[in-house]
C-alpha positions as CSV (number, residue, x, y, z in Angstrom):
1,X,0.0,-0.1,-0.2
2,X,1.3,3.5,-0.9
3,X,2.7,5.6,2.0
4,X,0.4,8.4,3.1
5,X,2.2,11.3,1.4
6,X,2.0,9.6,-2.0
7,X,-1.7,8.7,-1.8
8,X,-3.9,9.7,-4.5
9,X,-5.4,12.5,-2.5
10,X,-2.0,13.7,-1.7
11,X,-1.0,13.9,-5.3
12,X,-4.1,15.8,-6.3
13,X,-3.5,18.2,-3.6
14,X,0.1,18.6,-4.9
15,X,-1.5,19.3,-8.4
16,X,-3.7,21.9,-6.9
17,X,-0.8,23.9,-5.4
18,X,1.0,23.5,-8.7
19,X,-1.9,24.9,-10.7
20,X,-2.2,27.9,-8.3
21,X,-4.9,26.6,-6.0
22,X,-5.4,27.7,-2.3
23,X,-2.7,26.2,0.0
24,X,-3.1,25.7,3.7
25,X,0.6,24.8,4.5
26,X,2.4,21.5,3.9
27,X,0.1,18.6,2.7
28,X,0.6,16.8,5.8
29,X,-1.1,19.5,7.6
30,X,-4.4,19.0,5.8
31,X,-7.0,16.2,6.6
32,X,-8.0,13.7,3.6
33,X,-11.4,15.5,3.9
34,X,-10.0,19.0,3.3
35,X,-8.1,17.8,0.4
36,X,-11.1,16.4,-1.1
37,X,-12.7,19.8,-0.7
38,X,-9.9,21.4,-2.4
39,X,-10.1,19.1,-5.1
40,X,-13.9,19.9,-5.7
41,X,-13.1,23.5,-5.9
42,X,-10.9,23.1,-8.8
43,X,-13.4,21.3,-11.1
44,X,-16.3,19.0,-11.1
45,X,-15.6,15.3,-10.1
46,X,-16.9,12.6,-12.7
47,X,-17.8,9.2,-11.0
48,X,-18.0,6.2,-13.1
49,X,-21.4,4.5,-14.2
50,X,-23.0,1.2,-13.6
51,X,-21.3,-1.9,-12.9
52,X,-24.3,-4.3,-12.9
53,X,-25.5,-3.2,-16.4
54,X,-22.2,-4.1,-17.8
55,X,-22.0,-7.3,-15.9
56,X,-25.4,-8.5,-17.1
57,X,-24.5,-7.7,-20.7
58,X,-21.4,-9.6,-20.5
59,X,-23.4,-13.0,-19.5
60,X,-23.6,-12.9,-15.9
61,X,-27.0,-14.2,-14.8
62,X,-29.5,-11.8,-13.5
63,X,-29.8,-13.7,-10.1
64,X,-26.1,-14.0,-9.5
65,X,-24.2,-12.5,-6.5
66,X,-22.6,-9.6,-8.3
67,X,-20.3,-8.8,-5.1
68,X,-18.9,-12.4,-5.2
69,X,-17.5,-11.6,-8.5
70,X,-14.6,-9.8,-7.2
71,X,-13.4,-13.2,-6.2
72,X,-14.9,-15.5,-8.9
73,X,-14.3,-13.1,-11.9
74,X,-11.9,-10.7,-10.9
75,X,-10.6,-10.1,-14.5
76,X,-14.0,-9.1,-15.4
77,X,-14.5,-6.6,-12.6
78,X,-10.9,-5.3,-13.4
79,X,-11.6,-4.8,-17.0
80,X,-14.7,-2.7,-16.3
81,X,-12.8,-0.6,-13.7
82,X,-10.3,0.1,-16.6
83,X,-13.0,1.0,-19.1
84,X,-14.5,3.8,-16.8
85,X,-11.1,5.0,-16.3
86,X,-10.2,5.2,-20.0
87,X,-13.8,7.0,-20.6
88,X,-12.6,9.8,-18.3
89,X,-13.8,9.1,-14.7
90,X,-12.1,10.9,-12.0
91,X,-13.4,8.3,-9.4
92,X,-14.5,4.7,-9.7
93,X,-16.4,2.8,-7.4
94,X,-15.8,-0.5,-5.9
95,X,-17.9,-3.7,-6.8
96,X,-19.1,-3.9,-3.2
97,X,-22.6,-2.2,-3.1
98,X,-24.4,-5.0,-1.7
99,X,-21.4,-6.8,0.0
100,X,-23.0,-6.7,3.5
101,X,-23.9,-9.7,5.6
102,X,-27.8,-9.3,4.9
103,X,-27.7,-9.3,1.1
104,X,-24.8,-11.8,1.0
105,X,-26.8,-14.2,3.3
106,X,-29.2,-14.6,0.4
107,X,-26.4,-16.7,-1.2
108,X,-25.0,-18.1,1.8
109,X,-21.9,-15.8,1.7
110,X,-22.4,-13.7,4.8
111,X,-19.2,-14.8,6.2
112,X,-17.3,-13.3,3.2
113,X,-18.4,-9.7,3.9
114,X,-15.0,-8.3,5.1
115,X,-13.1,-10.3,2.5
116,X,-15.4,-9.4,-0.4
117,X,-15.0,-5.6,0.4
118,X,-11.3,-5.8,0.9
119,X,-10.8,-7.5,-2.4
120,X,-13.2,-5.2,-4.1
121,X,-11.1,-2.2,-3.1
122,X,-8.0,-4.0,-4.1
123,X,-9.2,-4.6,-7.6
124,X,-10.0,-0.9,-8.0
125,X,-6.7,0.1,-6.9
126,X,-4.9,-2.3,-9.1
127,X,-6.9,-1.0,-12.0
128,X,-5.9,2.5,-11.2
129,X,-2.3,1.6,-11.0
130,X,-2.5,-0.3,-14.4
131,X,-3.9,2.7,-15.9
132,X,-1.3,5.2,-14.5
133,X,-4.1,7.7,-14.0
134,X,-4.9,9.8,-10.8
135,X,-8.4,8.6,-10.0
136,X,-10.1,8.3,-6.6
137,X,-11.3,4.8,-5.2
138,X,-14.8,5.2,-3.7
139,X,-16.0,2.4,-1.4
140,X,-19.4,1.6,-2.4
141,X,-21.8,0.9,0.3
142,X,-25.4,0.2,-0.3
143,X,-28.5,-0.3,2.1
144,X,-28.8,-3.7,3.8
145,X,-31.5,-4.9,1.6
146,X,-34.8,-3.6,-0.2
147,X,-36.9,-1.7,2.4
148,X,-39.9,-3.9,1.2
149,X,-38.1,-7.1,1.7
150,X,-36.5,-6.8,5.2
151,X,-37.8,-5.2,8.5
152,X,-35.3,-2.6,9.9
153,X,-32.9,-4.9,12.5
154,X,-31.8,-3.5,15.7
155,X,-29.5,-0.5,15.4
156,X,-26.7,-2.4,16.9
157,X,-27.1,-5.1,14.4
158,X,-27.1,-2.4,11.6
159,X,-24.1,-0.8,12.9
160,X,-22.1,-4.0,12.9
161,X,-23.0,-5.0,9.4
162,X,-22.0,-1.7,8.2
163,X,-18.7,-1.6,10.3
164,X,-17.8,-4.9,8.8
165,X,-18.1,-3.7,5.4
166,X,-16.3,-0.4,6.2
167,X,-13.4,-2.1,7.7
168,X,-12.9,-4.3,4.7
169,X,-13.0,-1.4,2.4
170,X,-10.3,0.5,4.6
171,X,-8.2,-2.6,4.6
172,X,-8.4,-2.6,0.7
173,X,-7.3,1.2,0.5
174,X,-10.2,3.1,-0.7
175,X,-9.9,6.8,-0.7
176,X,-13.6,7.8,0.2
177,X,-16.8,6.2,1.0
178,X,-19.8,6.4,-1.3
179,X,-23.2,5.7,0.5
180,X,-25.7,5.2,-2.3
181,X,-29.3,4.5,-3.0
182,X,-30.5,4.8,0.5
183,X,-34.2,5.3,0.9
184,X,-34.3,5.3,4.8
185,X,-32.6,8.2,6.5
186,X,-32.2,6.3,9.7
187,X,-30.2,3.6,8.0
188,X,-28.2,6.1,6.2
189,X,-27.3,8.0,9.2
190,X,-26.3,4.7,11.1
191,X,-24.0,3.8,8.2
192,X,-22.3,7.2,8.1
193,X,-21.8,7.4,11.7
194,X,-19.9,4.1,11.6
195,X,-17.7,5.4,8.8
196,X,-17.0,8.5,10.8
197,X,-16.1,6.3,13.8
198,X,-13.8,4.3,11.9
199,X,-11.7,6.8,10.1
200,X,-11.7,10.4,8.8
201,X,-11.9,9.9,4.9
202,X,-14.5,11.7,3.0
203,X,-18.0,10.3,2.9
204,X,-20.8,11.1,0.3
205,X,-24.4,10.4,1.3
206,X,-26.7,9.7,-1.7
207,X,-30.5,9.0,-1.4
208,X,-32.9,7.8,-3.8
209,X,-36.3,9.5,-3.9
210,X,-39.6,8.1,-5.2
211,X,-41.8,10.2,-7.9
212,X,-43.2,12.0,-5.0
213,X,-39.9,13.2,-4.0
214,X,-39.9,11.6,-0.7
215,X,-37.8,8.8,0.7
216,X,-39.3,5.3,1.4
217,X,-39.8,6.6,5.1
218,X,-41.7,9.7,3.9
219,X,-38.7,12.2,4.6
220,X,-38.5,15.1,2.3
221,X,-35.1,15.9,0.5
222,X,-34.9,19.3,2.6
223,X,-35.2,17.4,5.9
224,X,-32.9,14.6,4.8
225,X,-30.3,17.4,3.8
226,X,-30.6,19.2,6.9
227,X,-30.2,16.0,9.0
228,X,-27.1,14.8,7.0
229,X,-25.4,18.3,7.0
230,X,-25.8,18.4,10.6
231,X,-24.4,15.0,11.0
232,X,-21.1,16.3,9.0
233,X,-21.3,14.3,5.6
234,X,-18.9,15.7,2.8
235,X,-21.6,15.6,0.2
236,X,-25.3,15.3,0.0
237,X,-26.6,13.8,-3.1
238,X,-29.1,11.9,-5.1
239,X,-28.7,8.6,-7.1
240,X,-30.6,5.9,-9.0
241,X,-34.2,7.0,-9.3
242,X,-36.2,7.4,-12.5
243,X,-33.6,9.3,-14.5
244,X,-31.7,12.8,-14.6
245,X,-34.5,15.2,-14.4
246,X,-36.3,13.6,-11.5
247,X,-33.1,13.3,-9.6
248,X,-32.3,16.8,-10.5
249,X,-35.5,18.0,-9.0
250,X,-34.9,16.1,-5.7
251,X,-31.3,17.4,-5.6
252,X,-32.6,21.1,-5.9
253,X,-34.8,20.6,-3.0
254,X,-32.0,19.6,-0.9
255,X,-30.7,23.2,-1.0
256,X,-27.3,24.6,-2.2
257,X,-23.9,23.4,-1.2
258,X,-22.0,24.9,1.6
259,X,-18.3,25.3,2.0
260,X,-17.8,22.0,3.6
261,X,-20.9,20.0,2.1
262,X,-21.0,19.5,-1.6
263,X,-23.8,18.2,-3.8
264,X,-23.7,15.1,-6.1
265,X,-26.1,13.7,-8.5
266,X,-25.7,10.1,-10.0
267,X,-29.0,9.2,-11.8
268,X,-30.1,6.1,-13.7
269,X,-30.3,6.2,-17.5
270,X,-34.0,6.8,-17.4
271,X,-36.4,4.0,-16.9
272,X,-35.9,0.5,-18.2
273,X,-37.9,-1.6,-20.8
274,X,-37.5,-5.3,-21.3
275,X,-36.3,-6.3,-24.9
276,X,-35.4,-9.9,-25.7
277,X,-35.1,-10.8,-22.2
278,X,-32.7,-7.8,-21.3
279,X,-33.2,-4.5,-19.5
280,X,-32.6,-1.5,-22.0
281,X,-32.5,2.1,-20.5
282,X,-33.9,5.0,-22.4
283,X,-31.4,7.7,-21.7
284,X,-28.3,7.7,-24.0
285,X,-24.8,9.3,-23.6
286,X,-25.8,12.2,-25.6
287,X,-28.5,13.1,-23.3
288,X,-26.4,12.7,-20.1
289,X,-23.9,15.0,-21.8
290,X,-26.8,17.6,-22.6
291,X,-27.6,17.4,-18.7
292,X,-24.2,18.1,-17.2
293,X,-24.5,21.9,-17.7
294,X,-27.9,21.8,-15.8
295,X,-26.4,19.8,-13.0
296,X,-23.5,22.0,-12.6
297,X,-25.7,25.0,-12.6
298,X,-27.7,23.5,-9.7
299,X,-24.5,23.5,-7.7
300,X,-23.4,20.0,-8.4
301,X,-19.5,19.3,-8.1
302,X,-19.9,15.5,-8.2
303,X,-21.5,14.0,-11.3
304,X,-21.9,10.3,-12.6
305,X,-24.2,7.6,-13.7
306,X,-26.1,4.7,-11.9
307,X,-28.2,1.9,-13.5
308,X,-28.0,1.6,-17.3
309,X,-25.2,4.0,-17.8
310,X,-21.9,2.6,-19.5
311,X,-18.5,4.0,-20.2
312,X,-19.9,5.6,-23.3
313,X,-22.2,7.7,-20.8
314,X,-19.0,8.6,-18.9
315,X,-17.1,9.6,-22.0
316,X,-19.9,11.9,-23.2
317,X,-20.0,13.5,-19.7
318,X,-16.4,13.7,-19.6
319,X,-16.4,15.7,-22.9
320,X,-19.2,18.1,-21.6
321,X,-17.5,18.8,-18.3
322,X,-14.1,19.6,-20.2
323,X,-15.9,22.0,-22.6
324,X,-17.4,24.0,-19.9
325,X,-15.7,27.1,-18.5
326,X,-13.3,26.9,-15.6
327,X,-15.8,26.2,-12.5
328,X,-13.6,27.9,-9.9
329,X,-15.4,30.8,-8.3
330,X,-18.9,29.8,-10.3
331,X,-21.7,30.7,-8.1
332,X,-23.9,27.7,-7.3
333,X,-27.8,27.8,-7.5
334,X,-29.5,29.7,-4.9
335,X,-31.4,27.8,-2.1
336,X,-35.2,27.0,-3.0
337,X,-37.5,29.3,-1.6
338,X,-40.2,28.3,0.8
339,X,-43.6,28.3,-0.8
340,X,-42.6,28.9,-4.4
341,X,-42.8,25.4,-5.7
342,X,-45.5,24.0,-7.8
343,X,-46.9,22.0,-4.8
344,X,-46.6,24.7,-2.2
345,X,-44.5,24.3,0.9
346,X,-43.4,20.9,1.8
347,X,-45.0,19.2,4.8
348,X,-42.5,19.5,7.9
349,X,-41.5,16.3,9.7
350,X,-40.8,15.6,13.2
351,X,-39.1,12.1,12.4
352,X,-35.8,13.3,11.3
353,X,-33.0,14.0,13.8
354,X,-31.5,17.5,13.5
355,X,-34.2,18.5,11.0
356,X,-35.6,21.8,10.8
357,X,-36.1,22.5,7.1
358,X,-39.5,22.9,5.6
359,X,-38.8,24.8,2.4
360,X,-40.5,23.9,-0.9
361,X,-38.9,23.4,-4.2
362,X,-37.4,26.3,-5.9
363,X,-39.3,28.4,-8.5
364,X,-39.2,27.2,-12.2
365,X,-37.8,30.4,-13.3
366,X,-34.7,29.8,-11.2
367,X,-34.2,26.4,-12.3
368,X,-35.0,25.5,-15.9
369,X,-33.9,21.8,-15.6
370,X,-36.1,21.2,-12.5
371,X,-38.8,22.9,-14.5
372,X,-38.7,20.2,-17.1
373,X,-38.9,17.4,-14.7
374,X,-42.4,15.8,-14.1
375,X,-44.2,16.8,-10.9
376,X,-46.0,14.6,-8.9
377,X,-48.2,15.9,-6.1
378,X,-47.3,14.7,-2.5
379,X,-50.1,12.6,-0.9
380,X,-50.5,12.9,2.8
381,X,-49.8,9.7,4.7
382,X,-52.6,8.7,6.9
383,X,-53.1,5.6,9.2
384,X,-49.8,5.1,11.0
385,X,-49.1,8.8,11.4
386,X,-52.3,10.0,13.2
387,X,-54.9,9.3,10.6
388,X,-58.5,9.4,11.8
389,X,-59.9,6.9,9.5
390,X,-62.4,4.5,11.0
391,X,-60.7,1.2,12.1
392,X,-61.3,-2.0,10.2
393,X,-62.8,-4.6,12.4
394,X,-60.7,-7.9,12.8
395,X,-61.4,-10.8,10.7
396,X,-63.6,-13.6,11.8
397,X,-60.5,-15.6,12.5
398,X,-58.8,-13.2,14.7
399,X,-62.0,-12.6,16.8
400,X,-62.2,-16.5,17.4
401,X,-58.6,-16.6,18.4
402,X,-59.0,-13.5,20.8
403,X,-61.9,-15.2,22.4
404,X,-59.9,-18.2,23.1
405,X,-61.7,-20.7,20.9
406,X,-59.8,-23.9,19.6
407,X,-59.9,-23.5,15.9
408,X,-60.3,-26.1,13.2
409,X,-59.6,-25.7,9.9
410,X,-59.0,-27.9,6.8
411,X,-56.5,-27.2,3.7
412,X,-58.2,-27.2,0.3
413,X,-56.5,-27.3,-3.2
414,X,-57.9,-25.1,-5.9
415,X,-59.1,-27.1,-9.1
416,X,-56.9,-27.6,-12.0
417,X,-59.7,-26.8,-14.5
418,X,-62.1,-23.7,-15.0
419,X,-64.7,-25.7,-12.8
420,X,-65.1,-24.6,-9.2
421,X,-68.3,-26.5,-8.2
422,X,-66.6,-29.5,-6.6
423,X,-64.1,-27.2,-4.7
424,X,-67.1,-25.4,-3.1
425,X,-68.9,-28.7,-2.4
426,X,-65.8,-29.8,-0.5
427,X,-65.8,-26.6,1.5
428,X,-69.5,-26.9,2.2
429,X,-69.0,-30.6,3.5
430,X,-66.2,-29.4,5.9
431,X,-68.2,-26.4,7.0
432,X,-71.1,-28.9,7.9
433,X,-68.5,-31.0,9.8
434,X,-67.7,-28.0,12.2
435,X,-64.7,-26.6,10.3
436,X,-64.1,-22.8,11.4
437,X,-62.3,-22.1,8.1
438,X,-60.7,-23.3,5.1
439,X,-57.2,-22.3,4.1
440,X,-56.6,-22.5,0.2
441,X,-53.3,-23.3,-1.2
442,X,-51.6,-21.2,-4.0
443,X,-50.4,-23.7,-6.7
444,X,-48.8,-25.8,-4.2
445,X,-45.5,-27.8,-5.2
446,X,-45.2,-25.4,-8.0
447,X,-48.1,-26.7,-10.1
448,X,-50.7,-24.5,-11.9
449,X,-54.1,-24.4,-10.3
450,X,-56.9,-21.9,-10.3
451,X,-55.9,-18.9,-8.2
452,X,-56.4,-19.1,-4.5
453,X,-58.0,-15.7,-4.2
454,X,-60.7,-16.6,-6.9
455,X,-61.6,-19.8,-5.0
456,X,-61.8,-17.9,-1.6
457,X,-64.1,-15.3,-3.2
458,X,-66.2,-18.2,-4.5
459,X,-66.5,-20.1,-1.1
460,X,-67.2,-16.7,0.7
461,X,-70.0,-15.9,-1.5
462,X,-71.9,-19.1,-1.7
463,X,-71.0,-20.3,1.9
464,X,-70.0,-17.6,4.1
465,X,-67.1,-19.6,5.3
466,X,-64.0,-18.1,6.8
467,X,-61.2,-18.4,4.2
468,X,-57.3,-18.3,4.9
469,X,-55.6,-17.8,1.6
470,X,-51.8,-18.9,0.9
471,X,-50.2,-16.1,-0.8
472,X,-46.6,-16.9,-2.4
473,X,-44.0,-14.4,-3.7
474,X,-43.0,-17.0,-6.3
475,X,-45.4,-15.6,-9.1
476,X,-46.0,-11.9,-8.4
477,X,-43.8,-8.8,-8.3
478,X,-44.2,-6.3,-5.5
479,X,-46.9,-4.4,-7.3
480,X,-48.9,-7.4,-8.1
481,X,-48.7,-8.6,-4.5
482,X,-50.0,-5.0,-3.3
483,X,-52.8,-5.1,-5.8
484,X,-53.9,-8.6,-5.2
485,X,-54.0,-7.8,-1.3
486,X,-56.0,-4.7,-2.0
487,X,-58.5,-6.6,-3.9
488,X,-58.8,-9.4,-1.5
489,X,-59.5,-7.1,1.4
490,X,-62.2,-5.3,-0.4
491,X,-64.0,-8.6,-1.2
492,X,-63.8,-9.8,2.4
493,X,-60.8,-12.1,2.3
494,X,-58.6,-11.0,5.2
495,X,-56.7,-14.0,6.5
496,X,-53.3,-14.6,4.7
497,X,-50.7,-17.2,5.1
498,X,-47.4,-15.5,3.7
499,X,-45.2,-17.8,2.0
500,X,-42.2,-17.7,-0.4
501,X,-43.4,-20.6,-2.5
502,X,-42.3,-23.8,-3.9
503,X,-40.2,-23.5,-7.4
504,X,-42.2,-23.8,-10.4
505,X,-42.1,-27.3,-12.1
506,X,-39.9,-26.5,-14.9
507,X,-40.5,-30.0,-16.4
508,X,-44.1,-29.2,-16.8
509,X,-43.6,-25.6,-18.3
510,X,-39.9,-25.2,-19.4
511,X,-40.6,-21.5,-19.8
512,X,-41.9,-20.6,-16.3
513,X,-39.9,-18.5,-14.1
514,X,-40.3,-17.5,-10.4
515,X,-40.4,-13.8,-9.4
516,X,-39.5,-13.7,-5.7
517,X,-39.0,-9.9,-5.4
518,X,-39.3,-10.6,-1.6
519,X,-39.7,-13.8,0.4
520,X,-42.3,-14.7,3.2
521,X,-40.6,-12.1,5.7
522,X,-40.8,-9.3,3.1
523,X,-44.5,-10.3,2.2
524,X,-45.3,-10.0,5.7
525,X,-43.9,-6.6,6.1
526,X,-46.0,-5.4,3.0
527,X,-49.1,-6.7,4.6
528,X,-48.1,-5.1,8.0
529,X,-47.9,-1.8,6.2
530,X,-51.3,-2.1,4.7
531,X,-52.5,-2.8,8.3
532,X,-50.9,0.5,9.1
533,X,-52.8,2.2,6.2
534,X,-49.9,2.6,3.7
535,X,-48.7,0.9,0.6
536,X,-45.1,0.0,0.0
537,X,-44.2,3.4,-1.1
538,X,-45.5,4.9,2.0
539,X,-48.6,6.3,0.3
540,X,-52.0,6.3,1.9
541,X,-54.5,3.6,1.0
542,X,-57.3,5.7,2.8
543,X,-57.8,3.4,5.7
544,X,-55.8,1.0,7.7
545,X,-56.4,-2.8,6.4
546,X,-57.4,-5.4,8.8
547,X,-55.5,-8.5,7.7
548,X,-54.7,-11.5,10.0
549,X,-51.2,-12.6,9.0
550,X,-50.2,-16.2,9.4
551,X,-46.6,-17.6,8.9
552,X,-45.2,-21.0,8.5
553,X,-42.8,-23.0,10.8
554,X,-41.2,-26.4,9.8
555,X,-40.1,-27.3,13.2
556,X,-38.4,-30.5,11.9
557,X,-36.2,-28.7,9.3
558,X,-32.6,-30.0,8.7
559,X,-31.3,-26.5,9.8
560,X,-33.1,-25.7,13.0
561,X,-31.1,-22.6,13.5
562,X,-32.0,-21.2,10.2
563,X,-35.6,-22.1,10.6
564,X,-36.1,-20.7,14.1
565,X,-34.1,-17.6,13.0
566,X,-36.6,-16.9,10.1
567,X,-39.6,-17.4,12.4
568,X,-38.2,-14.6,14.7
569,X,-37.8,-12.3,11.7
570,X,-41.5,-13.2,10.6
571,X,-42.8,-12.4,13.9
572,X,-40.7,-9.1,14.0
573,X,-42.1,-8.2,10.6
574,X,-45.8,-8.5,12.1
575,X,-47.1,-12.2,11.8
576,X,-50.1,-12.8,14.2
577,X,-50.5,-16.6,13.9
578,X,-48.0,-19.6,13.4
579,X,-49.0,-22.5,11.2
580,X,-46.8,-25.6,11.4
581,X,-45.9,-28.1,8.9
582,X,-47.7,-31.6,9.7
583,X,-46.3,-33.4,12.8
584,X,-46.9,-37.1,13.8
585,X,-45.6,-37.6,17.3
586,X,-45.8,-36.1,20.7
587,X,-42.1,-36.1,20.8
588,X,-42.0,-33.8,17.8
589,X,-44.6,-31.4,19.4
590,X,-42.5,-31.3,22.6
591,X,-39.2,-30.7,20.9
592,X,-41.0,-27.8,19.1
593,X,-42.5,-26.2,22.4
594,X,-38.9,-26.7,23.9
595,X,-37.3,-24.9,21.2
596,X,-40.0,-22.1,21.4
597,X,-39.0,-21.7,25.4
598,X,-35.4,-21.4,24.5
599,X,-36.0,-18.9,21.7
600,X,-38.9,-16.9,23.2
601,X,-38.5,-17.5,27.0
602,X,-40.5,-19.5,29.4
603,X,-43.8,-18.5,28.0
604,X,-43.1,-20.1,24.7
605,X,-44.5,-19.0,21.5
606,X,-45.6,-15.1,21.8
607,X,-48.5,-15.7,19.2
608,X,-51.2,-18.4,18.9
609,X,-50.0,-21.7,17.1
610,X,-52.2,-23.8,14.7
611,X,-50.8,-27.4,14.7
612,X,-50.5,-28.8,11.1
613,X,-52.0,-32.5,11.0
614,X,-52.0,-34.6,7.7
615,X,-53.8,-37.8,8.5
616,X,-52.1,-41.0,7.1
617,X,-54.3,-43.4,5.2
618,X,-51.7,-46.3,4.2
619,X,-48.1,-47.4,4.8
620,X,-47.3,-46.4,1.2
621,X,-48.7,-42.9,1.8
622,X,-46.5,-42.6,5.0
623,X,-43.4,-43.6,3.2
624,X,-44.1,-41.3,0.3
625,X,-44.6,-38.3,2.6
626,X,-41.5,-39.0,4.7
627,X,-39.1,-39.6,1.6
628,X,-40.3,-37.5,-1.2
629,X,-42.2,-34.4,0.3
630,X,-40.0,-31.7,1.4
631,X,-41.0,-30.4,4.9
632,X,-42.5,-33.6,6.2
633,X,-40.8,-35.9,8.8
634,X,-42.7,-39.1,9.9
635,X,-40.8,-40.8,13.0
636,X,-40.0,-44.5,12.4
637,X,-42.4,-45.4,15.2
638,X,-45.5,-43.9,13.4
639,X,-44.3,-45.4,9.8
640,X,-44.1,-48.8,11.5
641,X,-47.7,-48.4,13.0
642,X,-49.0,-47.7,9.6
643,X,-47.2,-50.7,8.1
644,X,-48.7,-52.9,11.0
645,X,-52.2,-51.5,10.3
646,X,-52.6,-52.9,7.0
647,X,-55.9,-52.7,5.2
648,X,-57.3,-50.5,8.3
649,X,-54.6,-47.8,7.7
650,X,-57.3,-45.0,7.2
651,X,-58.7,-45.6,10.6
652,X,-55.1,-46.0,12.1
653,X,-54.2,-42.6,10.5
654,X,-57.2,-40.9,12.1
655,X,-56.6,-42.4,15.7
656,X,-52.9,-41.3,15.3
657,X,-54.0,-37.7,14.5
658,X,-56.6,-37.7,17.3
659,X,-54.3,-38.9,19.9
660,X,-51.6,-36.2,19.0
661,X,-54.2,-33.4,19.1
662,X,-55.5,-34.5,22.4
663,X,-52.1,-34.5,23.8
664,X,-51.2,-31.1,22.4
665,X,-54.5,-29.1,22.8
666,X,-53.1,-27.4,25.9
667,X,-50.2,-26.0,24.1
668,X,-51.8,-24.9,20.7
669,X,-54.7,-22.7,19.8
670,X,-56.1,-24.9,17.1
671,X,-55.2,-27.2,14.3
672,X,-55.4,-27.2,10.4
673,X,-55.8,-30.5,8.6
674,X,-54.3,-31.3,5.3
675,X,-56.1,-34.0,3.5
676,X,-54.1,-35.9,0.8
677,X,-55.1,-36.1,-2.9
678,X,-58.3,-34.5,-2.3
679,X,-59.6,-37.1,0.6
680,X,-61.9,-34.3,2.1
681,X,-64.2,-37.0,3.4
682,X,-61.4,-38.3,5.7
683,X,-60.7,-34.8,6.8
684,X,-64.4,-34.1,7.5
685,X,-64.4,-37.3,9.6
686,X,-61.5,-35.8,11.6
687,X,-63.1,-32.6,12.1
688,X,-66.3,-34.2,13.4
689,X,-64.3,-36.4,15.9
690,X,-62.5,-33.4,17.2
691,X,-65.6,-31.4,17.8
692,X,-67.3,-34.3,19.3
693,X,-64.6,-35.1,21.7
694,X,-64.2,-31.5,22.7
695,X,-68.2,-31.1,23.1
696,X,-68.1,-34.0,25.4
697,X,-65.2,-32.8,27.6
698,X,-67.0,-29.5,28.0
699,X,-64.5,-27.6,25.8
700,X,-65.3,-24.8,23.2
């Protein structure tokens, strides 16, 4: 690693002195941050463009872990770094945007966080040395994960994750930190504070705003900039987003730069469209070059490109910057004046530490670039922030649980045809037997069936029977999930089992792909926000929803630590009820209860539990479930009993289920029965026996 007095920043400082720039004594008397500010006073700094866009265009699969490529494809990463340097970038970002333990955990790579960040910085430095050009190495740090996918962990956990990443980048030799694409101010503040604790390198704080010019948490550009300036960042900026114009409008609302806090803008190349299986962005290099003067006029001294930009964009922006007059001493754009924007004054916020700004956007006459940007009226958030909308009553399922009733439900598979009559007949049979609800699967095992919501609507309309609908994230993107939930609530379906979903049966439909924008935990978070009166973008839905949220637990999973950790996260995200995978022995139930006490305390599960029961009807059935169906484990004793039962296997299976429920009723709040292969008569018989036994015992 080069000595401190020959670092890139020191070299740039020396160049500043040689060109007549301001001097404050020997280079060693200045901090890295002061050198960085002097560098920005000389001329705007051009940051490179997208990394992921180029990686995908060069054959890297869409769902690959891009951060891992610094170890598995280092030559590819180095090549892209060199291309951006040759295009004229003054700073290149490390390929570490998602190299934190949370994002890496999706690929089982969380233990490599420090190593990946260190290697990412080293590759960028090596590319710089190979080029022989003076460029800065910016350590790229993104959020811990998409805001709609994971609930915000405890601040201590957040700090530890960012500290791990920061230390790796420091070991690799970065010159500054680029915090980017943050849509939660709280998380960004924690990340910056950890960087400041670790070192005194320059730190840029870049946020991404929605079309309504607010962060995911509802905070305005004015309030966010005020908080970050108070915290002591070296630059406040906007990146990603819908393109240069919208980003520029958000940036203008952050206010003008100061002597110590610069402004940066690193937008996407517009909005993408899908062409031949690839995402193609609309804004080309020429357009980015045309936008450079507008960005500089708004007070920006750090420019670059995000998703969809390439070395060609960087080259065009380099030419545009070089064609501009010397920027030293040029006045920056004036501060936006309160009350002069199209939308009037921005709403103040009391959720931002150190925030006091309530200024609206600047007038269009003062900022032609911002005037050209599309305007989206802000919508006041209701529900969670003091709305007075009438409360939605709890679902029938929630009311029965609150009353202490022992619930009995049965799972129904939707038909694989356009006929629903037999499915509704089966639901009627179960209702007559005494079932409190039916839970409707969502193309279970990845095979196409009628939509679960449509089946639920039919049953509700004809039988007035409570329905609990399985909703998987496999087949729907975030927008479709929210849309389906809004429609379900409006039509009376308000009990949801949030699931990630089985992979599609590729052999049946080779062209079928899964979506999985979020997993079950993220889906629970989405439903929880609807229950608070907000959609995923923080916009009001007019009234708080009243969903009862169920989650799944496989207490016999091979990786128990992972399964119970996920359960904790599901409950933290807002799940109200736990539904277990089928269990077959009291030993399995006792092991589950013991783990619950060790996980949640002596009281055990903090929410009601519905015990999964799948009655066996033959020895062959037992062997099939145990050996071929994921998530089902049948102990040797129970399988031996089914083999011994012979032709009376169906009755033996019912007795086994009854005995298990009788032994477990003091520990669970109900059961749901899963009939195999559409054997609803067998399930109805079990429902009748459970009801008769509880009635005879004087229980509800």
